[in-house]
N, CA, C and O of each residue as an XYZ file, in Angstrom:
640
protein
N       6.961    -21.770     11.336
C       6.012    -22.487     10.508
C       6.742    -23.532      9.685
O       7.871    -23.307      9.248
N       6.114    -24.658      9.475
C       6.723    -25.656      8.599
C       6.836    -25.110      7.170
O       6.008    -24.302      6.749
N       7.859    -25.549      6.422
C       8.048    -25.052      5.052
C       6.803    -25.214      4.176
O       6.528    -24.352      3.341
N       6.045    -26.302      4.350
C       4.832    -26.489      3.542
C       3.785    -25.430      3.842
O       3.062    -24.999      2.944
N       3.699    -25.005      5.103
C       2.740    -23.955      5.476
C       3.148    -22.623      4.851
O       2.297    -21.880      4.362
N       4.439    -22.321      4.865
C       4.931    -21.088      4.250
C       4.635    -21.111      2.752
O       4.196    -20.106      2.194
N       4.870    -22.246      2.099
C       4.578    -22.359      0.664
C       3.099    -22.154      0.389
O       2.738    -21.499     -0.590
N       2.238    -22.702      1.234
C       0.794    -22.521      1.063
C       0.407    -21.053      1.215
O      -0.419    -20.545      0.457
N       1.001    -20.372      2.190
C       0.712    -18.947      2.375
C       1.261    -18.121      1.211
O       0.627    -17.151      0.794
N       2.417    -18.488      0.685
C       2.974    -17.788     -0.474
C       2.036    -17.941     -1.678
O       1.794    -16.980     -2.408
N       1.516    -19.144     -1.877
C       0.576    -19.378     -2.981
C      -0.714    -18.586     -2.769
O      -1.268    -18.032     -3.718
N      -1.190    -18.532     -1.531
C      -2.390    -17.776     -1.193
C      -2.215    -16.298     -1.526
O      -3.088    -15.690     -2.145
N      -1.080    -15.718     -1.112
C      -0.803    -14.310     -1.385
C      -0.627    -14.083     -2.888
O      -1.072    -13.062     -3.410
N       0.009    -15.011     -3.580
C       0.202    -14.883     -5.033
C      -1.135    -14.845     -5.771
O      -1.240    -14.243     -6.840
N      -2.164    -15.492     -5.197
C      -3.515    -15.470     -5.788
C      -4.313    -14.245     -5.352
O      -5.489    -14.122     -5.693
N      -3.682    -13.330     -4.598
C      -4.364    -12.115     -4.158
C      -4.820    -12.138     -2.708
O      -5.410    -11.167     -2.234
N      -4.557    -13.231     -1.995
C      -4.931    -13.310     -0.589
C      -4.100    -12.375      0.268
O      -2.990    -11.995     -0.105
N      -4.645    -12.008      1.417
C      -3.944    -11.126      2.346
C      -3.894    -11.778      3.717
O      -4.774    -12.554      4.089
N      -2.848    -11.449      4.459
C      -2.601    -12.044      5.770
C      -2.812    -11.029      6.886
O      -2.621     -9.829      6.694
N      -3.207    -11.523      8.049
C      -3.197    -10.743      9.285
C      -2.298    -11.499     10.246
O      -2.664    -12.563     10.745
N      -1.124    -10.947     10.503
C      -0.103    -11.606     11.310
C       0.084    -10.790     12.586
O       0.143     -9.561     12.551
N       0.176    -11.496     13.710
C       0.337    -10.826     15.002
C       1.615    -11.263     15.700
O       1.908    -12.456     15.792
N       2.370    -10.292     16.189
C       3.512    -10.390     17.086
C       4.755    -11.061     16.516
O       5.824    -10.451     16.497
N       4.642    -12.283     16.059
C       5.803    -13.045     15.632
C       5.832    -13.152     14.108
O       4.798    -13.350     13.470
N       7.014    -13.021     13.540
C       7.181    -13.146     12.091
C       8.012    -14.401     11.817
O       9.242    -14.368     11.857
N       7.326    -15.493     11.541
C       8.001    -16.761     11.261
C       8.848    -16.644      9.996
O       8.613    -15.773      9.158
N       9.841    -17.534      9.867
C      10.689    -17.554      8.669
C       9.813    -17.601      7.428
O       8.901    -18.421      7.327
N      10.100    -16.709      6.485
C       9.363    -16.658      5.231
C       8.187    -15.697      5.260
O       7.791    -15.176      4.218
N       7.627    -15.457      6.427
C       6.450    -14.590      6.527
C       6.865    -13.122      6.492
O       6.165    -12.296      5.905
N       7.976    -12.796      7.103
C       8.469    -11.425      7.098
C       8.635    -10.917      5.661
O       8.177     -9.827      5.318
N       9.291    -11.719      4.840
C       9.514    -11.331      3.436
C       8.194    -11.277      2.675
O       7.983    -10.385      1.852
N       7.324    -12.211      2.944
C       6.033    -12.281      2.254
C       5.174    -11.069      2.581
O       4.536    -10.508      1.690
N       5.147    -10.660      3.831
C       4.313     -9.552      4.267
C       4.955     -8.189      3.990
O       4.249     -7.205      3.773
N       6.291     -8.130      3.998
C       6.982     -6.856      3.786
C       7.214     -6.094      5.078
O       7.257     -4.864      5.093
N       7.365     -6.851      6.174
C       7.601     -6.269      7.497
C       8.696     -7.086      8.172
O       8.706     -8.313      8.083
N       9.613     -6.406      8.844
C      10.631     -7.134      9.593
C      10.616     -6.668     11.044
O      10.138     -5.579     11.361
N      11.149     -7.514     11.911
C      11.286     -7.165     13.322
C      12.543     -6.316     13.469
O      13.655     -6.796     13.248
N      12.359     -5.051     13.845
C      13.491     -4.144     14.022
C      13.927     -4.080     15.473
O      14.982     -3.524     15.778
N      13.133     -4.638     16.369
C      13.475     -4.602     17.782
C      12.344     -5.161     18.619
O      11.397     -5.758     18.107
N      12.467     -4.954     19.906
C      11.487     -5.432     20.879
C      11.467     -4.425     22.010
O      12.512     -3.884     22.374
N      10.294     -4.162     22.574
C      10.178     -3.161     23.623
C       9.296     -3.664     24.760
O       8.236     -4.246     24.527
N       9.734     -3.438     25.968
C       8.920     -3.746     27.148
C       8.077     -2.505     27.473
O       8.567     -1.377     27.423
N       6.824     -2.733     27.801
C       5.916     -1.646     28.155
C       6.471     -0.841     29.324
O       6.887     -1.414     30.331
N       6.478      0.477     29.197
C       6.914      1.353     30.277
C       8.414      1.553     30.397
O       8.858      2.285     31.281
N       9.220      0.919     29.526
C      10.676      1.069     29.650
C      11.153      2.404     29.100
O      10.447      3.066     28.340
N      12.352      2.787     29.492
C      13.010      4.019     29.031
C      12.154      5.266     29.258
O      12.156      6.182     28.435
N      11.427      5.298     30.370
C      10.636      6.470     30.715
C       9.324      6.606     29.975
O       8.596      7.577     30.179
N       9.011      5.651     29.122
C       7.726      5.700     28.408
C       6.603      5.245     29.333
O       6.820      4.444     30.242
N       5.410      5.761     29.095
C       4.232      5.296     29.828
C       3.911      3.868     29.371
O       4.309      3.467     28.277
N       3.198      3.102     30.194
C       2.800      1.752     29.783
C       1.862      1.763     28.576
O       1.079      2.694     28.383
N       1.961      0.719     27.782
C       1.099      0.544     26.613
C      -0.339      0.304     27.079
O      -0.594     -0.553     27.926
N      -1.274      1.073     26.512
C      -2.682      0.943     26.903
C      -3.607      0.695     25.719
O      -4.764      0.325     25.921
N      -3.130      0.891     24.479
C      -4.008      0.650     23.337
C      -3.420      1.129     22.029
O      -2.299      1.633     21.967
N      -4.218      0.954     20.978
C      -3.813      1.306     19.621
C      -4.466      2.629     19.220
O      -5.689      2.765     19.263
N      -3.640      3.600     18.829
C      -4.084      4.926     18.438
C      -3.996      5.045     16.916
O      -2.944      4.800     16.325
N      -5.092      5.416     16.301
C      -5.143      5.560     14.846
C      -4.124      6.585     14.373
O      -3.944      7.630     14.997
N      -3.453      6.271     13.253
C      -2.479      7.166     12.635
C      -3.011      7.547     11.256
O      -3.409      6.681     10.477
N      -3.016      8.827     10.963
C      -3.472      9.291      9.660
C      -4.903      8.863      9.374
O      -5.758      8.872     10.259
N      -5.149      8.490      8.125
C      -6.492      8.052      7.731
C      -6.824      6.676      8.288
O      -7.996      6.320      8.413
N      -5.797      5.901      8.624
C      -6.026      4.569      9.171
C      -6.791      3.668      8.215
O      -6.743      3.850      6.998
N      -7.492      2.703      8.774
C      -8.331      1.788      8.007
C      -9.756      2.320      7.997
O     -10.162      3.005      8.936
N     -10.520      2.021      6.958
C     -11.929      2.395      6.942
C     -12.624      1.765      8.149
O     -12.560      0.551      8.345
N     -13.285      2.592      8.952
C     -13.996      2.085     10.112
C     -13.154      1.902     11.362
O     -13.671      1.479     12.396
N     -11.869      2.212     11.287
C     -10.981      2.055     12.443
C     -11.314      3.116     13.494
O     -11.420      4.296     13.162
N     -11.480      2.711     14.753
C     -11.724      3.709     15.799
C     -10.459      4.521     16.076
O      -9.350      4.079     15.775
N     -10.634      5.702     16.649
C      -9.489      6.553     16.979
C      -8.567      5.880     17.992
O      -7.349      6.047     17.937
N      -9.156      5.111     18.927
C      -8.373      4.429     19.955
C      -9.067      3.119     20.295
O     -10.281      3.084     20.498
N      -8.295      2.049     20.354
C      -8.814      0.739     20.756
C      -7.973      0.263     21.935
O      -6.775      0.031     21.774
N      -8.570      0.111     23.117
C      -7.792     -0.286     24.280
C      -7.243     -1.701     24.186
O      -7.951     -2.631     23.800
N      -5.993     -1.851     24.536
C      -5.364     -3.156     24.705
C      -4.037     -2.955     25.410
O      -3.103     -2.390     24.842
N      -3.956     -3.411     26.627
C      -2.693     -3.333     27.369
C      -1.723     -4.365     26.796
O      -2.131     -5.372     26.218
N      -0.456     -4.094     26.968
C       0.569     -5.012     26.504
C       1.776     -4.887     27.415
O       2.169     -3.781     27.785
N       2.353     -6.002     27.771
C       3.572     -5.983     28.583
C       4.814     -5.754     27.722
O       5.841     -5.288     28.215
N       4.713     -6.085     26.426
C       5.847     -5.918     25.516
C       5.327     -5.937     24.096
O       4.180     -6.307     23.846
N       6.167     -5.540     23.180
C       5.763     -5.504     21.781
C       6.978     -5.674     20.872
O       8.087     -5.255     21.204
N       6.746     -6.287     19.737
C       7.722     -6.279     18.659
C       7.742     -4.858     18.100
O       6.709     -4.190     18.078
N       8.884     -4.398     17.658
C       8.971     -3.098     16.983
C       9.137     -3.399     15.497
O      10.216     -3.802     15.061
N       8.060     -3.202     14.709
C       8.125     -3.544     13.294
C       8.696     -2.435     12.428
O       8.663     -1.256     12.780
N       9.219     -2.850     11.287
C       9.727     -1.907     10.295
C       9.296     -2.405      8.922
O       9.463     -3.580      8.597
N       8.747     -1.509      8.129
C       8.368     -1.869      6.764
C       9.621     -2.086      5.927
O      10.592     -1.341      6.054
N       9.602     -3.103      5.075
C      10.738     -3.360      4.184
C      10.411     -2.985      2.746
O      11.245     -3.129      1.852
N       9.217     -2.515      2.534
C       8.771     -2.111      1.206
C       7.585     -1.187      1.349
O       7.493     -0.412      2.301
N       6.681     -1.275      0.396
C       5.496     -0.434      0.380
C       4.600     -0.737      1.581
O       4.422     -1.897      1.953
N       4.048      0.299      2.176
C       3.135      0.114      3.295
C       3.031      1.371      4.126
O       3.619      2.406      3.813
N       2.254      1.247      5.209
C       2.064      2.398      6.085
C       1.690      1.947      7.489
O       1.120      0.873      7.682
N       2.019      2.783      8.458
C       1.591      2.565      9.838
C       0.172      3.104      9.942
O      -0.082      4.255      9.585
N      -0.763      2.278     10.432
C      -2.147      2.726     10.600
C      -2.523      2.886     12.072
O      -3.578      3.440     12.381
N      -1.671      2.407     12.983
C      -1.879      2.625     14.420
C      -0.550      2.538     15.142
O       0.315      1.736     14.790
N      -0.399      3.381     16.161
C       0.762      3.330     17.059
C       0.264      2.960     18.443
O      -0.908      3.148     18.770
N       1.165      2.434     19.247
C       0.817      2.176     20.635
C       0.682      3.507     21.342
O       1.386      4.469     21.033
N      -0.246      3.550     22.310
C      -0.505      4.782     23.056
C      -0.684      4.460     24.537
O      -0.939      3.317     24.916
N      -0.547      5.490     25.358
C      -0.770      5.328     26.792
C      -2.258      5.489     27.103
O      -3.062      5.681     26.191
N      -2.629      5.414     28.386
C      -4.056      5.453     28.734
C      -4.679      6.824     28.500
O      -5.904      6.939     28.466
N      -3.863      7.869     28.337
C      -4.392      9.191     27.974
C      -4.469      9.363     26.457
O      -4.782     10.446     25.961
N      -4.184      8.298     25.737
C      -4.218      8.247     24.278
C      -3.144      9.124     23.635
O      -3.346      9.688     22.560
N      -2.009      9.227     24.311
C      -0.835      9.892     23.750
C       0.019      8.836     23.063
O       0.295      7.781     23.635
N       0.432      9.120     21.844
C       1.229      8.168     21.084
C       2.564      7.887     21.762
O       3.236      8.797     22.247
N       2.935      6.608     21.786
C       4.258      6.197     22.270
C       5.252      6.127     21.112
O       6.420      5.790     21.307
N       4.782      6.449     19.904
C       5.609      6.507     18.695
C       6.261      5.168     18.357
O       7.382      5.115     17.850
N       5.534      4.088     18.649
C       5.966      2.740     18.298
C       4.832      2.120     17.476
O       3.704      2.033     17.961
N       5.110      1.690     16.241
C       4.041      1.127     15.419
C       3.356     -0.069     16.089
O       4.009     -0.969     16.617
N       2.035     -0.048     16.050
C       1.233     -1.150     16.590
C       0.611     -1.966     15.460
O       0.484     -3.185     15.570
N       0.225     -1.298     14.377
C      -0.457     -1.959     13.266
C       0.023     -1.336     11.967
O      -0.109     -0.130     11.761
N       0.588     -2.173     11.082
C       1.045     -1.690      9.782
C       0.319     -2.438      8.676
O       0.007     -3.623      8.799
N       0.060     -1.713      7.592
C      -0.612     -2.299      6.424
C       0.362     -2.314      5.262
O       1.061     -1.331      5.012
N       0.405     -3.433      4.554
C       1.210     -3.579      3.344
C       0.286     -4.094      2.236
O      -0.866     -4.433      2.507
N       0.767     -4.156      1.011
C      -0.075     -4.705     -0.058
C      -0.505     -6.161      0.191
O      -1.464     -6.636     -0.417
N       0.208     -6.867      1.086
C      -0.095     -8.286      1.327
C      -0.791     -8.549      2.651
O      -0.988     -9.703      3.029
N      -1.169     -7.479      3.366
C      -1.924     -7.688      4.593
C      -1.568     -6.715      5.689
O      -1.124     -5.594      5.441
N      -1.776     -7.176      6.917
C      -1.555     -6.344      8.101
C      -0.706     -7.092      9.122
O      -0.785     -8.313      9.254
N       0.109     -6.319      9.841
C       0.895     -6.886     10.927
C       0.616     -6.083     12.183
O       0.770     -4.862     12.197
N       0.201     -6.782     13.249
C       0.029     -6.169     14.562
C       1.214     -6.605     15.407
O       1.540     -7.791     15.468
N       1.853     -5.648     16.053
C       3.116     -5.942     16.722
C       2.975     -6.564     18.111
O       3.956     -6.642     18.851
N       1.788     -7.000     18.470
C       1.550     -7.754     19.695
C       0.457     -8.766     19.403
O      -0.175     -8.710     18.348
N       0.231     -9.682     20.318
C      -0.851    -10.647     20.139
C      -2.181     -9.916     20.237
O      -2.276     -8.872     20.883
N      -3.199    -10.460     19.602
C      -4.541     -9.885     19.664
C      -5.216    -10.394     20.926
O      -5.391    -11.600     21.097
N      -5.595     -9.482     21.807
C      -6.349     -9.860     22.996
C      -7.836     -9.791     22.661
O      -8.358     -8.730     22.318
N      -8.505    -10.925     22.762
C      -9.943    -10.947     22.498
C     -10.691    -10.357     23.680
O     -10.439    -10.714     24.830
N     -11.592     -9.469     23.391
C     -12.488     -8.946     24.428
C     -13.719     -8.366     23.740
O     -13.757     -8.257     22.514
N     -14.703     -8.002     24.514
C     -15.958     -7.526     23.950
C     -16.101     -6.026     23.876
O     -17.189     -5.524     23.592
N     -15.015     -5.290     24.128
C     -15.128     -3.832     24.101
C     -15.465     -3.345     22.688
O     -14.879     -3.814     21.713
N     -16.405     -2.408     22.579
C     -16.855     -1.947     21.255
C     -15.730     -1.448     20.350
O     -15.715     -1.771     19.162
N     -14.792     -0.673     20.880
C     -13.707     -0.149     20.032
C     -12.823     -1.278     19.521
O     -12.347     -1.220     18.387
N     -12.599     -2.282     20.320
C     -11.773     -3.417     19.910
C     -12.481     -4.219     18.826
O     -11.855     -4.656     17.860
N     -13.788     -4.411     18.988
C     -14.562     -5.125     17.964
C     -14.589     -4.315     16.669
O     -14.498     -4.886     15.583
N     -14.713     -2.999     16.772
C     -14.712     -2.141     15.582
C     -13.371     -2.227     14.861
O     -13.327     -2.251     13.631
N     -12.276     -2.272     15.622
C     -10.958     -2.403     14.999
C     -10.840     -3.736     14.275
O     -10.322     -3.787     13.160
N     -11.307     -4.801     14.882
C     -11.236     -6.106     14.225
C     -12.092     -6.132     12.958
O     -11.685     -6.712     11.952
N     -13.260     -5.516     12.996
C     -14.086     -5.431     11.779
C     -13.355     -4.637     10.697
O     -13.395     -5.014      9.526
N     -12.683     -3.536     11.076
C     -11.934     -2.728     10.108
C     -10.780     -3.530      9.513
O     -10.507     -3.432      8.316
N     -10.105     -4.320     10.337
C      -9.013     -5.167      9.857
C      -9.546     -6.189      8.867
O      -8.989     -6.356      7.782
N     -10.625     -6.876      9.236
C     -11.197     -7.902      8.353
C     -11.687     -7.297      7.042
O     -11.488     -7.885      5.979
N     -12.328     -6.125      7.107
C     -12.811     -5.473      5.884
C     -11.650     -4.990      5.021
O     -11.771     -4.945      3.796
N     -10.531     -4.630      5.638
C      -9.355     -4.230      4.879
C      -8.780     -5.426      4.117
O      -8.309     -5.293      2.988
N      -8.827     -6.591      4.755
C      -8.307     -7.810      4.140
C      -9.248     -8.372      3.081
O      -8.802     -8.907      2.066
N     -10.546     -8.248      3.322
C     -11.574     -8.789      2.411
C     -12.684     -7.750      2.277
O     -13.697     -7.841      2.970
N     -12.508     -6.758      1.388
C     -13.476     -5.659      1.270
C     -14.920     -6.104      1.022
O     -15.855     -5.368      1.337
N     -15.106     -7.291      0.466
C     -16.468     -7.766      0.225
C     -17.236     -8.001      1.527
O     -18.459     -8.141      1.504
N     -16.536     -8.044      2.653
C     -17.190     -8.222      3.952
C     -17.752     -6.920      4.514
O     -18.588     -6.949      5.417
N     -17.312     -5.794      3.999
C     -17.669     -4.485      4.565
C     -19.172     -4.294      4.689
O     -19.646     -3.852      5.736
N     -19.926     -4.612      3.657
C     -21.381     -4.416      3.707
C     -22.022     -5.289      4.779
O     -22.947     -4.853      5.463
N     -21.542     -6.504      4.927
C     -22.079     -7.389      5.958
C     -21.800     -6.860      7.349
O     -22.634     -6.994      8.244
N     -20.636     -6.260      7.542
C     -20.314     -5.699      8.854
C     -21.192     -4.498      9.150
O     -21.581     -4.281     10.297
N     -21.508     -3.713      8.122
C     -22.351     -2.541      8.337
C     -23.776     -2.950      8.693
O     -24.465     -2.238      9.423
N     -24.215     -4.094      8.179
C     -25.598     -4.538      8.385
C     -25.811     -5.209      9.739
O     -26.928     -5.210     10.255
N     -24.766     -5.774     10.316
C     -24.942     -6.524     11.569
C     -23.642     -6.566     12.351
O     -22.570     -6.276     11.820
N     -23.751     -6.923     13.594
C     -22.570     -7.108     14.422
C     -22.072     -8.528     14.174
O     -22.382     -9.448     14.931
N     -21.295     -8.695     13.103
C     -20.858    -10.007     12.648
C     -19.744    -10.529     13.557
O     -18.761     -9.825     13.789
N     -19.884    -11.757     14.077
C     -18.803    -12.321     14.874
C     -17.630    -12.720     13.977
O     -17.819    -13.067     12.811
N     -16.435    -12.667     14.527
C     -15.235    -13.041     13.792
C     -14.530    -14.136     14.578
O     -14.388    -14.042     15.797
N     -14.092    -15.170     13.880
C     -13.369    -16.263     14.516
C     -11.879    -16.013     14.351
O     -11.411    -15.699     13.256
N     -11.137    -16.152     15.438
C      -9.694    -15.950     15.391
C      -9.019    -17.293     15.637
O      -9.301    -17.970     16.626
N      -8.131    -17.669     14.734
C      -7.347    -18.887     14.915
C      -5.970    -18.451     15.385
O      -5.385    -17.512     14.846
N      -5.465    -19.134     16.383
C      -4.177    -18.777     16.939
C      -3.161    -19.884     16.701
O      -3.471    -21.070     16.807
N      -1.955    -19.475     16.380
C      -0.837    -20.418     16.242
C       0.269    -19.911     17.144
O       0.486    -18.705     17.264
N       0.955    -20.825     17.767
C       2.033    -20.449     18.670
C       3.367    -20.688     17.982
O       3.627    -21.769     17.453
N       4.201    -19.666     17.998
C       5.550    -19.780     17.458
C       6.383    -20.545     18.481
O       6.435    -20.140     19.642
N       7.036    -21.639     18.086
C       7.783    -22.440     19.048
C       8.996    -21.720     19.633
O       9.521    -22.146     20.662
N       9.449    -20.645     19.003
C      10.595    -19.908     19.509
C      10.108    -18.682     20.249
O       9.114    -18.083     19.839
N      10.782    -18.278     21.346
C      10.339    -17.086     22.099
C      10.495    -15.818     21.297
O      10.169    -14.735     21.784
């Protein structure tokens, strides 16, 4: 991200804003969110089953489904650098945990360790609603009243 964009996001978080960051942690964002890249994993390597979705951990997010399908060929392996918790781990198609964090929550937002695949599956939409309500609790009532569409903006990190 350009330095001006990082400064704008820092100001946003300082005013109480929260971020939802997926897969890549650009310079300045890792520190801002409180998550660092501890490694990288290819799906199915080292005898693990292939990644098939996100499995809820503990209490998770309000409204988070127990399992949200999403295949992945690879994933960042995140590590919290401060306060926070893992709310989902990657799981295989039998919904057995692969013990690799998929979604972590910190006081400044959420980090998903892979890109968000858009699809119309109910569990995936429920997870996105739970993520949005976690970031902006005032949206929760609107989500309960209707199937509210969510717009996702994507940015590409120029580095692999």
